N, C-alpha and C positions, 0 to 999 in steps of 0.2 A: 276485396271488400272484408272477408273474414279476418283477414291478417291486421287490417286497418282498425277494425272494432276491436280485435285482441289488444293492440298497442294502446288504443284509446281507454280501454277497460284497465289496462295497467297502470296507466298513468294517473287515474283516477284514484285508484287504491292506494297508489305511492302518495298522492297529495293529502288523501283522507289521513293516512297514517302519520303523515308529518304535522297535520292540524291537531290530531288527538295527542301527539307528544307535547306539542306546545302548550296545549291546555294543561296537561298533567304536570308539566314543568312550573306553570303559573300557580296551580294548586299548592304544589309542594313548598313553595316559597310563602304562600299564606299560612301552612299550618304543618307541623310535624308531630310524629306519634311520640308519646312518653316512651322510652326505653327502659330506663332504670329508676325505680322509685327511691328517692334519697333517704336518708336516715332523719327520722323526725321525732323530736322528744316532745312529750307532754310536761307541760309545766303546771296547769291547774285544770280542774274538772269541775263538773256540776253547775256550770255558769248557766244563767237563765235568760236566754234570748240576748246574748251580747251583741253590741252594735258597733261600738268605737273604742279603739285602742289608743291610750297615751302613756308616756312614761317619763319619768324624772329621776334621776340618779339611778337607783337599783328598784324602784318601785313602779309597777303598771298599775294604770288605773283605766278600768274598762266600764262603760256604762252598759246597763243593761235595760231593755226596753220596758220591763216591768217596773222600773223606778228605783234602781239601787245604782250605786258606784262600787265596783268591786276593786279593792286594793290588794295587789299580790307583791308580797316583799319577804325574801328569805324563806321561800316555800310555805309562808303562811298566806292564808286567804282570809280576807276580811270583807264582809259585805256589809256597806256602809248606807244607810237610809238617805233619800233626798226628800227633803221638804218643800214641797212646791206649792204655789199660791192657788193653782187650779188642779183638781184632780186629772189624772191623765186620762185620755179618751181610750176607749176599749175597741176601737175600730181595727180591723185588720191594717198591719204595718204601722199602727200609731203607737205613741208612747214617748218614752225617752230615748233619744235618737243620737244626735251628734254631741260631741264632747271633746273639749279641748283644754288642757292646762294653760294659765296665763304664763308668759315668759318669765315672770317673776313670782312663780307659784310659791316656792320655797320661803319667800319672804312675805307675800300678801295673801296666800291660801286661797287665791281666786282661780275660778276656772269659767269657760263658757259652754252652754248647753243649748239644745233644741227640743223641744217638745211639744206633743199634740194635746190639746184639751178641747172640752166641750163646755161652750157657754150656753146654758139652758135658754132656749127660746131665740138664741141668736146663731147657732150653728157651731161647727168645729173649726179649730183654727191651730196653726203653728205659731210658736213664739221662741225668740232668741233672748236668753237671759245670762246675767252673771250669777254664778254660784260661789259660795263661800263655805269652807269647811272649819271646824273646830278641831279636826283630827279625827273624829268618827262619825260624824252627821255633816251632811251638806244642806244648805238652806238658800232658797231662792232671794237674792239680794236686790237686783236691779233688772228691770226689762229693757232690753235694747230695741227689740223689733218685734211688734205684736200684730195680732190678727191677719197672719199670712193664711189665706183661705186654705182650707183642708177637705178632705173627703175619706172614704174609706182606704184609697190607695193614694199611690203616687205623692209621698209628702216631700221627697228629696231628703234633706235633713242633714247633710254632712257639714261639718265646720272644720275649717283649717286656719291657721294663722300663717299668712305667707311670708316670704323673705323681706317684704316691704313693711312688715309689722302690722298688716291690716288683717281684719277678720274676714274671711270668705264663706258663703253660706249657699249652699245648693237648695233650691225648691222644685218641687215637682208641679206638673200641670193639675194636680187634684183632679185627675179624671175629666177635666173641661179643656181638650186640647187648644182651643183658640186663644186661650189666655197667654199661652207661650209667646204669641205674637204681638201681644198688647203691651206696650212700655208703660202703661199707666197700672199695671197689675204687678204683683210681686210673685206670680206663678210662672213655673217653667223657666227659671231664671238662674243664674249664678250672681249672688249679690256680694258687694263690698263695702265694709264699714270700718272705721277707725274702732279701737277697743272701747271706747267710751259710747259707742252707738251713733255716733254723727257721721255725716257724708263726708267722704274725702273730696277735697276741691278739684282733684284730678281724675275723679270718675268719668266715663266717656259721656253720660248723659247729665245735663245740670241738674243739681238738688235731686238726684235719683241714685238710690242704691244699686241700680241695674248695673251689671258689669258686663254681663252676655246674656243673650235671649234665645228663644226658639228651641228650648229643651223640653223634653217629655219627662224624664224622671231621673235626674242626675244624682249619683250618690258617690262618687270618688273624686279627690281632687289631690294632685302632687305635683310638686315643682322639679324641673330638671334643667340645670344652667339658666335659672331665671324664667324659662317658659312654663306655663301652666298648662297641665293636662286635666282633662274630666272624663270620667266614665258615665255612661248613660243607658239606661233600659230603653230598649226599643218596644214596639207593640207585637210581643209574641215572637219576635226575630228583630233582625237589623239593629241589635244592640251596637252602641258605639265607643269608640275611644277618640277624643277630640283634642286638638291642640287650641286652647282657648286665646282669643285675640280680644282685647278691650272693645265692647261696643259691636261685636260681630253677631250676627243672626245665624243660628245653626238649624234653622229650617222647620223644625217641628211646628204643626202637623202638615205643613206644606209639602216637605220632601222628607224622604227618610233614605236610609242605606246609602247607594251610591248616585242616587238622582240628583239632578243638578238644576238650579235656577239661579238667575242673576241676584246677586247681593246676598246670597246664602252660603254657608260653608258646609262642603261635605266632610265626613269624619276622615281621620287618619286611618282608622280600622274600623270595620264593620262586620257583623257575624253572618251575614247572609240570610240563609233561610234556617241557620241554625240559632239556638237561644243560648247566651251565656249569663243573662242577667247580672251584669257587673256590679259590684259595690265597691268597697274601699280600694284605694290605689297607694302602691308605694313604688320606690325607683331605687335602683342601683346599678352600677357598672353600665350606663347607657341602655338599660332596660327598664320598662314599666312592669310592674307585677299588679294582677287585678284579682281580687276576691271575687269568685263567681257562685252565684246561688244556684240557679237552675243548671249551670254548667258543672256543678259539684267539683270544682277544682280551683287551684292557684294557676293562673295562666300568664304567661310571659309575653311581652310586645317588644320586638325590637326598635330601636329608634334609629339606628344606623342603616339596619336591612328590615325591609318590611316582612318579617317572619314572625308568626305567633304559634305557640304550641302550650298546651297545658303541661306544667311540671311537677304537680303535686296533685294527686287524684284518691279516690277510694275513702275519703273521710267525710264525704256528704257536702251540705252547703256550706260556703265559706263567706263570711260577712265582711272582715277589715283585716288589714295587714299593717305591720310597722317595721320599719328598717333601722337597725342600729348596729354598728360594728360590722361583725363578720355574719350577722344573722338576719333571717326575714323571721317575723313573728306573726301568727295569725290566729284568728278564732272561728271556730265553726258557728253554724246556725241551724242546727237540726231540730231545736225545740221552739221553732218559730211558728210552728202549726203546719208547715209544708215539708218538713223533713221527716226522716224516720231515726229518730234519736235513740242511742243504747242508754243504759242505766246511769252512764257517767257522763253523758252529754250536758251542756257543751263543754268545749275544751280551749285552752291557749296552747298553741304549739310554738315549737321553734326548729329551724332549719338552717344549716350553713348554706350561704349564698353560693359558695363555691361548688357545692353538691348539685345545685340545679342545672 
C-alpha cells in the first residue's frame, strides 16, 4: 500500500512538473526580456506634449497637443502656430491630436488634423479638418467631419492615409462604452473617408463612415502588406493589437481580452492583466512597433511568430513612431501630465531598426 502511494505521488509530481514547464514555454512565446538597450539618438528636445509624427523629404512635422506643429529640418526646430476656428478643449487627453500630411503636400501645402473643442452650452466634440500652411503658420481651411462626441478621456484621434488613398480616423468611446456597439454613432470606431470628406462607396456600411466598430480607445494604425492593424487601450489592462477587417465588431464593451462571443473579433495580441496603453504604431520587417504610454517602452510584436517584447525602455512614456529607411523614429510623452519629465522633455529620437 505504501509502495503504491509512493508511485502515485511520484506520477502526480512528474505530471505537475510537465504542466508547469508547458505554461512557462507559452509565456516565453508571449514576451521576452530586453537584453541590450540599442544606441538611441536625440534629434529634438523640449517638445510640448507631442502627439503625431509625419515627414516629407528631410523635414519632420510633429503635432503638439497644446496647438502647434513643430517643424524639424536640418537640426533646426521651428514651432508653428495653428489657427483653429474653435479654441482647443482643456480636458485631459484633449487638444490637437492626429495629424497627417497630404500626399501632395509639397505642392498644395495641405494636411489633415483631429482636434478637441468645446462648444459652449452644447458640449465637447472632436472634429477632422483640413489645414493649410503658408510656411510658418497653419490655418483651419475646411471641416471634413464634425461633432464627434467627446469627454474628458477616450478621444481616439489617430489619422492615417491608407495605401488606398483614403483617410482613416480612430475615435474613442468618450467614456460611454455602449456607443462603441452603436453603428449610428461615431464613437468607438475606426472611420474611413475620402480626402475631400465624402463617404467611399465601398465602405462596409451604406452611407456610413464606419469601417470597424466595438473599439474602446484606438490610437494607432499601420498597414503591413495591405492588412490594417490597430492598437487599442483596454480598461486598466487587456490592451489590444488587432488586425482590422472591414465591417467587423471588435467587441467592446461586451468582450475584452481573450473573451469570445459570436460575431465579435478577439485581438491578435492582448496585454492580459498588465497595462501597455499602446498609442502610435509603425511596422518594419514583418514586425509591428507600438509606442506605449503606461508601458514606458517601444514594444515589438511579431507577425510571423506570436512573440512580443519591449525593445526600448527607460525613456518614459512613448506616444508615436515613424519608420523610414533604416530607422525607427519616436517621440516621448512625459509632459502630458502623467509622466515624470526632465528639463529637456519631450524629445524626438531615432534608432537603427537592425539594432532592435
